[in-house]
N, C-alpha and C positions, 0 to 999 in steps of 0.2 A: 548293545541291545536296543532295539527300537520299540519303545513302550508307549501305548496310548492309555491316558488315565481319565476317568470321569468321576465326578463328585456331585451327588444329588441329595446329600443328606439333610440339607436345609434350604431355605428359600434362595440364599446365595449359592451358586454352583457353577460348574463349568467343566472344561476339559483341557487337556494339554497333551503335548507330544514331546517325548524326551529320547535322547540317545546318548548312551553313556553318562557323563556328568553334565550334559548340555540340555537345557530346555529350548526345543526348537520352535514351539508354538504354544500359546496359552490364551484361553478366553475365559474370563470371569464374569458372571452376570448376577446382579442383585436387583432383580425386577420382578414384580408380581405376576409372572406368567409361569404356568406349570411346566415342570420339566419335560413332561411328555410332549409338549408343543415345541420345545426349542432344542432338546438334546441331540437328536440325530442330525438336525441342521448344523449345530455346533460342531459336531464330530466331522461331518463332511467338509465343513469350512476349513477346519484345521488341517485335515489331510491334504486338501487341495492347495492351500496356501504354502504348505511344506513340500509339495510335489511328491507326496507319498501315496501309494496305492494300499488299500487294506490287506492285500495279499503280502506286502512287505513287513507287516507288523510282526514282532517276535514275542509280544506279551501284552497284557492288559493290567490295569491297576484300577481298583474301585474302593470307595469307602463303604464299610460294612455297618456303620452306625457307631454310636447311637445318633438319632436324628428323627426327623419327621417320617412317619411310617410310609406314606404314599411315595415320598421322594425316594426313600431307600429301596422301595419295591421297584420303582421305575429304573433306578440305577443298576441294581443287581440283575433285573430281567434283561436290560440292554447289554450288560457285560456277559451274561450267560449266552445270549444269542450270538453276539460276536465271537466269543470263545469257541462255541460249538461249530459255528460256520467256518471258522479259520483254523480250527485245531490248536488253540493257544491256551496256555496257562494263565491264571489271574492271581494277581497279588491283592489280598484283602487287607485293608488298613483301617484301624480306628479313626473315626472322624475327630475325635478329641486329640489323638496323637498327631494327626495332621495339623490341627489348629496350633498345638504347641510347638510344632516343628520350626515355626517362624522366630521363636525366641532365640536370643544370641546365647551361645555357650558361656557358662560362667555366671549367668544371671542367678537370682534367687530362685528357690523352687517355683516352678511355674504351675499354675492352675488353669487348665483349659476349661471354660464354662460355657455351655450352650443352653439356649432356651428349650425346654422340654414341654412347654405349654402346661395347662392346668395347675399353674402355680408351683411347677417343679423345674429344676435345672438338671442337665447332665454335667457331670464334672469328673476330672481326673487330674492327678498330680504327677509331674515329672521333674527330674533334674537334668537340665541341659548340660551335656559333657562334649568334649572334643570328638568323641566317637559316636555321638548320637544321644538320644533321650533315655534316661534310666527311669523306668516307671516306679512311682512311689505309692500310688493308690489306683486301684482298678477303675474302669469306667463304671460310673455310679448315677443312679437317678434318685434325687432326693430334694426336700424342701429347702429354700435359700437359708432358713434359720438354722438347719442342721449343718449346712455347708459352712456357714459363718463360724460355728463351733469347731469344725475341723481345721479351718485355715489358721496357721499360726505364723506371725511375722518372723523373719522377712519373708515375703511372697510376692509374686507377680501374677496378676489376673489377666487373662486374655479371653476374648469372646463376647459375643452379644449377650449371652446370659449374664455374665459379669456386669456388663454395662446396664443392663435392665434392672438388676437388683444391687447396683453399686451402694445404695444408701445402707443396705444390710451387710454388705461384704467388705467394703473398703473401711480400714481403720489404721491407726498409726502402724507403720512398717509393712502395710499391704498396699501395693501400688496397683493402679488400673492402667493397663497398656493403652497406647493411643488408639483411636477408633479405627485407623487403617489396618490394624492388625486383627480386627474382629473377623475378617473374612478368610476362610482357608484358601491356600493357594493350590490350585490343581497342578501347577508345575512341580511343586514340591511332592505332590502325590505321585506324579510320574517318576521322579527321581527315587523316591522311597520304594516304588513298585519295582523299578529296575534292579535296585540292589537286592530286594528279597527274591526276585526271579533268578538273579545271577547265583544266588546262594541255594537255589533249589527249593525255595519255599513257596512256589506257586501252587495254586489250588485248581482242581478240575472244576469245570463249570457247575457240576451237581453238588460240589462241596460248598459253594457260596451260600451262606445264611445270614439274613439280617440280625443285627444285635440291637434289640429295642431298648432293653434296660428297664423299661417300666411297663405296666399293664397297658394293653390297648384299650381304646374307648369302648369297645364291644365287652372286654373283660370287666371294666369298671361298671358298665350297665348291668352286668350279671353279678355284681356285688363284690368284686375284688377291690379292696381299698387301696388307695393311692400310697398310703404310708407303708405298705408291704412292698417296697421298691426292691428292684433287683440289682445285683452287682455282678459284673462280667469281667474276667480277666482279658 
């Protein structure tokens, strides 16, 4: 199955093309340029370099969140437009699951932690196994201090949110992964999407919904407190 994947959940994002168990092309960018200015160009570049026409695609994959609100909307709108135009199903993947996917099987429980801004982080816990990731905690938005209470050693922390709040989160038995692992891999997203689509777990374009996990800035301005965070499976 030929699958095009795009990730715009945070500043670092990109796209990839996979077929079966092979990543054919991958572009990852961590530069302060909005996804709306670079995403379509990246998609066209990947397809051109791989010698693939859009009409040859058999499915799409996209991160649903949690992440930066504007970035998520850009990615989902792009995936919806492509899916509608090409008549394709879309595999929606948690951005935290994608981050944790880079951890080696058999490691300690893995905590994927991303910056949620406003003094919060997005976090989820997984157990890497030979057949994939077993979820231990839903995607959650919470204060770093609360997260520190949840993390029990042994544990491995991944993500820019963990690095940003390392002083609060790292303790004996809790390891911070190397900085290179902070960035989610679009290639892994493409492979995950291909497996989900092959199992019939693809979504119609209209079913794609962002998973924010925390109140929007507009909701905060209208009085919804940040400590009433949301939890999503």
